[in-house]
N, C-alpha and C positions, 0 to 999 in steps of 0.2 A: 751296259744298261741292264738292270735287273728287272725281271718280269715279276709282277705281283701275283700271288697265289690266291685264288678265290677260296672263301671259307676259312675255317679255323685251322691254324697250323698244329695246334695241340702239342707244341714243344717237340715236334718230330720233323725230320726231313721228308721230302716227297716219297722216296722209296719205302721208308719205314711206315709212313702214314698209309700208303697203298696196301702194304702187307697187313697192317693192322685191320683195316676195313675188310679185307678179304677174309681174314680169319673170323672176324666178328660176324660177317654175313653168312659164312658157312656154319657157324655155331647156331645162329638164329634159324636158318633153314633146316638144318639137321635136327633141331629140337622139335620140329613138327611131327616127325615119325618117331614114335615112342615104342621101345621094346620093353614089355613088362618084366622080362627076365633079366634085364640089364640093371645092375645095381647103381650104375652111374647115370641112370636116366634122369631127365629134368623133372622137377616137381610139377611145373606147369608147362604143357606143350606149347611150342610156338612163342616162347618168351625168354629173354635174357635180361640180366641186370647189369648196368654199366653206369658211367657218369653221365650227367646231363649233356655236356657239350659233345661227347662221343655219340650219344644216342641221336642228337639232332643232326649230326653229320652222317650217321649211318643210315638214317631213314631214306633220303633220296637215293643213296647207293643201292639199297635193297629194292626200292620200288621200281627203279629202272630195270632191274633184273626180272621182276615179275611182269613188267610190260613186255619184255622180250619173250617170255614164256607164253603170254596171252596171244601175241602175234603168231608164234609158232603153232599154237593150238588151232588157230583159224586155217592155216595152210594144211595142217594134218587132217582137218575135217574135210577140206576140199579134195584131198588126195585119197580119202578113204573110199570114194566111189569107184576108183580105178584099180584098187588092190585086189588080190586074190586070197582065198582062204586055204589054198593048197600048201602042203608042206614043202619046205625047201628041198631042191634036188630031186623032186619027183617029176614024172612025165607031164603032169598037168602044170606044175610050176614052170617047167622048161618051155612049154608052149606059151604060157603067159609071158615069160621073159622075152620071147621073140615077137610078141604081138604089139599092136599099136597101143593097147591099154597100158602096157608097161612104160612106153614113152610118155604118155600123158601123166601117169603116176609119178614118173621121175621128175618131170617138169613141175608138177604141183608140190612135191615133197622137198624139192631142192631148197626153197627159202627156209623151211623149218629146220633142215639140217644145218644151214648156215647160221641160224640163230642159236642153235644148240652149241655150235663150235665157238661162237662169240661168248656165250655164257661160260663155257668151260675155260676159255682163255682168261676170263676174269676171276673165276673161283678156284680153278685147278683142283676140283673135288668132284668125282663122278657121282657119288651118292647125293651130294647137294644139288647137282644138276638134274638128276633123276627126280628128286622130290620137287624141285622147282617146276619142271615141265610136266610132270605126271599128276601131281597133287595140287600144287598151288595154282597152276593155270586153270584147272577145272574148278577150283574153289572160287576164283575171282573172275570167272568167264563173263559174268554180267555186271561187273563193277568197273566203272571207267577210271578209277584212280583212288588214292587214299587207302593203300593196302595195309599200312602199319599205323600205329599210334605210340606216342611217347607220354608216359605218366610219371610225374615226379614222385619221389618217395620222401617220407618225412625223416627217415633215419639217414644220417650222414656216414660216409665211409670212415672207418677207423684209420688213424694215422695222419691223414691230411685234411680230414673233415670235408671231403669233397661232396658236392651235391649229387646224390644218386638218383637214377631214374630207370625205369624198365621200358623196353621196346618190345612190342608184340604184334602179331598179325591180327587184324580185325576179323569179325565174323563170329567169334566166340566170346562169351562173357560181356556181350554188348549190353548197354543200358537201353531199355525200351522206354521211349518218352510217351507218356500217356497224357492226353488232354483232359483236364477236369471240366466236366460240364456243370453249369450252374443249375441248382435245383429249381424245378418248375414252381412258380408262385401261383397258388390257387386261392381265389377270393373266397372268404367265408360266406356261406349262403345264409341270408337273413330269413327268419321265420315269416311266413305269410301273415300279413296284417288284415284283419276283418273289421268292417265298420260296426256291425252289430255284435253284441256280446252273447255268449251262450244263453239259451232259454232257461236253464236251471238257475243260473246266477240271477237273471232278471226276476224269476218267480220268488227267489229268496228275498231279494231286496224289496219287492212289492209286499210280501207278507210281513216283513219287518216294519215297513211303513204303515201298514194297516193296523198292526198291533199298537204302535205308538199313538196313532190317532184315537183309537178306542180308549187307551189309558188317559189321554188328555181330556176327553169328553167326560169320562167318569169322575175325574178329579174336579172338573168344573161343576158337575151336578152335585157333588158332595158339599162343595163350598157354598153353593146357593141354598141348599136345604138346611144348613146350620142355622142361619138367622131366623128361619121360619119356626124352628123348634123353640127358640128363645122367646119368640113372640107368643107362642101358644102357652108357654109356662107363665 
C-alpha cells in the first residue's frame, strides 16, 4: 500500500525534494545578511526568485523555522535574568557556575538550545541558523504569523516558460494602505435678506417720481392754454 504525499511532488522523490527545500530556505535566510564587499551579494535582501509552485511549497517550510526561532527567543529572554556578565573561567564566573542561579539559567535556556538543534538538523547551515535566531526572531517578535509573501512575476522563465515568482520576508517594502476620507460638504451661506430697501435707493425713486409728475402737469397746462390763445385771436 502506497502512502500519498501531501503537497506538490514537483517531479522529485522525497529525499530530493527535502534537499531542495533545505537549500532554498538557506538561500532565502542567508540573503537577509548582506555584505557590501561581497560581489555575489543579492540585489534585494531577504528575497529569492524561483518558480511559483516551488515558492508556494517553500513558504510554510520557512515560516515553521521562523516560529521555532520566535519560541527560542522567549526562552532566552526568561533565562537572561539568571545569567552573569562575568567572563568565562574567571573566579566570578566559577562562583556563578556552582550557584543556584546557574541551575535556574540552565533549566530556562534548555528549550532554546533544543530549538536551535532542531533548526540546525533541518537546515544544516550554521550561518543560516544564526541569522534565523538572532535577526529574524527579533524582527518578527510581535508578529503572530505570515512572515513571508509570494509575488508573481510577469516575466516567464526562459527555456520552459515556467511561471516565475519571488518569495521574500515581510516588513520591508510593504504597501501602506491609506483610507481616503470624503471631503467635507459645506453649505453655501445665503446673503441676509432685508424687508426694507436702502434709503438712498428709496430717495432716488421718489425724486424720479416727483419729476415725472411735474412734467405731466406742465404738459397738461400747455395743452389747456393753447385753445385760449386761438379764441383771443
